[in-house]
Residue, then its C-alpha position, 0 to 999 in steps of 0.5 A: x192522159x184523161x180528158x178535160x170536161x169538154x172533151x168526154x163523151x158519153x159512151x151510151x148515147x141515147x140510142x133507144x136501147x140506152x132510153x129503154x133501161x133510163x125509161x125503167x128507172x123510178x125513185x123506187x127502183x133507182x132513189x129509195x135511199x134518198x125518199x125519206x130525206x124528200x119533202x113536200x117544197x123542196x127545191x131539187x136539182x136533177x143532174x143528168x136526168x136523162x129522158x125524165x122518168x126518175x125527175x118526175x118522180x122525184x118530183x112527185x115527191x117534192x112538189x109544190x118544190x119547184x124542180x131543176x132538170x139538167x142534162x149535158x146533151x142538150x137533145x135528149x131535153x125535149x124527150x124529159x120536158x114530154x114525160x113532165x108534160x105527160x104528168x101534168x108536172x108544171x115546176x120543173x125547169x130543163x137546161x143543159x149543163x157540165x156537172x163540173x161547173x154548174x150555172x148554179x148560185x151557191x146555197x140553192x137546193x136542197x137536194x142535189x141529185x146525181x143517178x149514173x153520173x158521175x162514172x162518167x165524168x173526167x173529175x167526179x171529185x170537182x163535180x162533187x165539189x159544185x154539187x157541194x157548192x150548189x147545196x143550201x145548208x141543211x141539204x142534201x146531195x145524193x148520188x148513185x153509181x153502178x160498180x162494173x167489176x162487181x157485176x156478176x151472172x150465172x151461168x158463167x159465160x165467156x162472152x160475158x166476160x169478155x163484154x165486162x172487160x171491154x166495157x170498162x177498158x173503153x169507158x176508161x178511155x172516154x174518160x170515164x170510170x165504171x166501177x164507180x160505186x166503190x169510189x163514191x165515198x172518198x170521192x166524197x171526202x176529197x170533195x170536202x164533205x163531212x158527213x156523208x151516209x154510204x149505203x149499197x142496192x143492187x138491182x137484180x134480172x133473174x126470171x123470164x121478162x127480166x131475162x129477156x129485157x135485160x139482155x135484149x138491150x145490152x146485145x143491142x148496146x154492144x152493136x147500135x150505140x156509141x160504145x160500138x162506134x168508140x170500141x171500133x174507133x180506138x181498137x177494143x174490138x172488131x164488127x165480129x168481136x160485137x156481133x159475138x158479144x150480142x150473141x153471148x148476151x141473147x144466150x145467157x138471156x133465154x137460160x133458164x138458169x139465168x140471174x144478174x147482178x148489177x150493184x150499186x154505191x150510194x151516198x148522202x151527204x151534208x153540206 
């Protein structure tokens, strides 16, 4: 049985290892497909803002336009506010929100953006309908999500195969769809968008510093975040299993031949 929006849990949580990756995200490495659409003075809604680095980048692109940043987890909004304040951004409003039922009037925003959000929602089509509803005629809804099953790496490593299979199982048990990237286009069509521009892009981690960063944060995520708790509680892994996976991540990360690709689906949708 799929979970309702109220029952859905964010698999990653906001552990320090998760926030390290979220704070790394910028408009250039995570929203390049959207940047040509942005203009000064636009009203922008950022759904699932997390610690706010990507929000702040987008706010700089539409300034002096007002920005509203929302997240389902109220605790993370303090970090997002601090990020905005550190950049001297004063036109960002922060609030908690459920993407399935946005508390905004119809036609409220020129740009509605959600990065790595739909994969965690039990009803992404409903969320896209809400994004369409609050987007003004002539505006754009922009969504981007990873596709876990399409992630690939070298050298081959059974421990990482096990990590991927387990992650997808836990994410689905919690009401999400980890292979969201390939499904975005179908979801947007089901949500009623008539004009949709689908594209794809990727993150690649291959040099020594990138390998160390990426493998280190995933090793930590495997054992110290809500994902670990959910894997244990759901019978998807034992503590020993999780530590073995963390070791696999460290082993891959120290291999000078190591290479990791994270593909993303992305859409620009017109109401």
